[in-house]
C-alpha positions as a printed Julia matrix, in Angstrom:
102×3 Matrix{Float64}:
 -20.2    -9.88   36.91
 -23.85   -9.25   36.08
 -26.35   -6.01   35.57
 -26.2    -5.18   38.93
 -22.5    -5.15   39.12
 -22.11   -2.94   35.62
 -25.21   -0.73   35.85
 -27.88   -0.61   33.23
 -27.53   -1.52   29.86
 -27.82    0.95   26.87
 -31.52    0.55   25.1
 -30.76   -1.08   22.04
 -32.26   -1.34   18.59
 -32.21   -4.89   16.67
 -31.15   -3.9    12.91
 -31.85   -6.65    9.83
 -29.74   -6.76    6.94
 -30.3    -8.93    3.79
 -27.74  -10.0     1.63
 -28.22  -11.6    -2.17
 -27.95  -15.16   -1.32
 -31.15  -14.48    1.39
 -29.16  -14.29    4.46
 -30.51  -12.52    7.47
 -28.46  -11.21    9.63
 -29.61   -9.11   12.86
 -27.26   -6.58   14.49
 -27.67   -4.89   17.81
 -27.29   -0.97   17.77
 -27.84    1.44   20.44
 -30.73    3.25   20.12
 -28.93    6.65   19.55
 -26.59    5.36   17.14
 -26.94    5.72   13.26
 -27.15    2.29   11.71
 -25.26    1.78    8.65
 -26.77    1.55    5.02
 -24.81   -1.48    4.38
 -23.38   -4.58    6.52
 -20.76   -7.29    5.37
 -22.71  -10.83    5.18
 -21.0   -12.51    8.34
 -22.17  -15.92    6.67
 -20.95  -14.98    2.79
 -19.21  -12.05    2.82
 -21.35  -10.06    0.5
 -22.56   -6.99    1.38
 -26.12   -6.42    2.7
 -28.65   -3.93    2.81
 -31.54   -2.84    4.87
 -33.88   -3.52    1.63
 -35.24   -6.85    1.86
 -36.57   -6.72   -1.71
 -33.7    -5.47   -3.49
 -30.41   -6.82   -1.41
 -27.13   -5.05   -3.19
 -25.45   -7.05   -5.72
 -22.45   -9.3    -5.46
 -19.43   -6.84   -6.0
 -17.64   -7.86   -9.52
 -14.13   -8.85   -9.45
 -11.44   -8.14  -12.05
  -9.29  -10.41  -13.12
  -5.87  -10.2   -11.84
  -3.2    -9.22  -14.35
   0.55   -9.32  -14.38
   2.8    -6.03  -14.95
   3.42   -7.57  -18.63
  -0.39   -7.48  -19.44
  -0.57   -3.8   -18.37
   2.28   -2.9   -20.29
   0.88   -4.85  -23.56
  -2.01   -2.56  -23.08
  -0.07    0.47  -23.13
   2.62   -0.37  -25.73
   2.6    -1.91  -29.34
   4.78   -4.57  -30.13
   6.99   -2.31  -32.27
   7.18    0.05  -29.42
   8.26   -2.55  -27.15
  11.28   -3.81  -29.39
  12.5    -0.31  -29.84
  12.59    0.5   -26.16
  13.94   -2.98  -25.7
  16.74   -2.25  -28.6
  17.73    1.25  -26.69
  18.13   -0.32  -23.72
  20.63   -3.31  -24.92
  22.41   -0.54  -26.68
  23.04    1.16  -23.69
  24.02   -1.41  -21.49
  26.52   -2.66  -24.31
  28.17    0.71  -23.88
  28.43    0.46  -20.49
  30.14   -2.3   -20.45
  32.34   -2.02  -23.41
  33.74    1.37  -21.56
  34.6    -0.87  -18.09
  31.58    0.09  -15.94
  30.71   -2.67  -13.61
  27.27   -3.67  -14.05
  25.12   -5.51  -11.16
């Protein structure tokens, strides 16, 4: 299938994006379409922009935190000990009364 069978191709514009690793990416858009301000670099995955002099910086990655790390941010050791003691007392009382606990 060529152009003769499909008809005319829409007019296009080539837009160049630049990432902080100095990669250049050319993307073809329709002339009627608005080109986005940023694009993900297909080589390294970093964000790329239209400005070759000031490409966007790499996004800051945050260190993975466990659930326990978040809890320790909110509770002191004394508060955690108090909550644990209350939970253990409640559990022992339920077991003592004959309640089946899974």
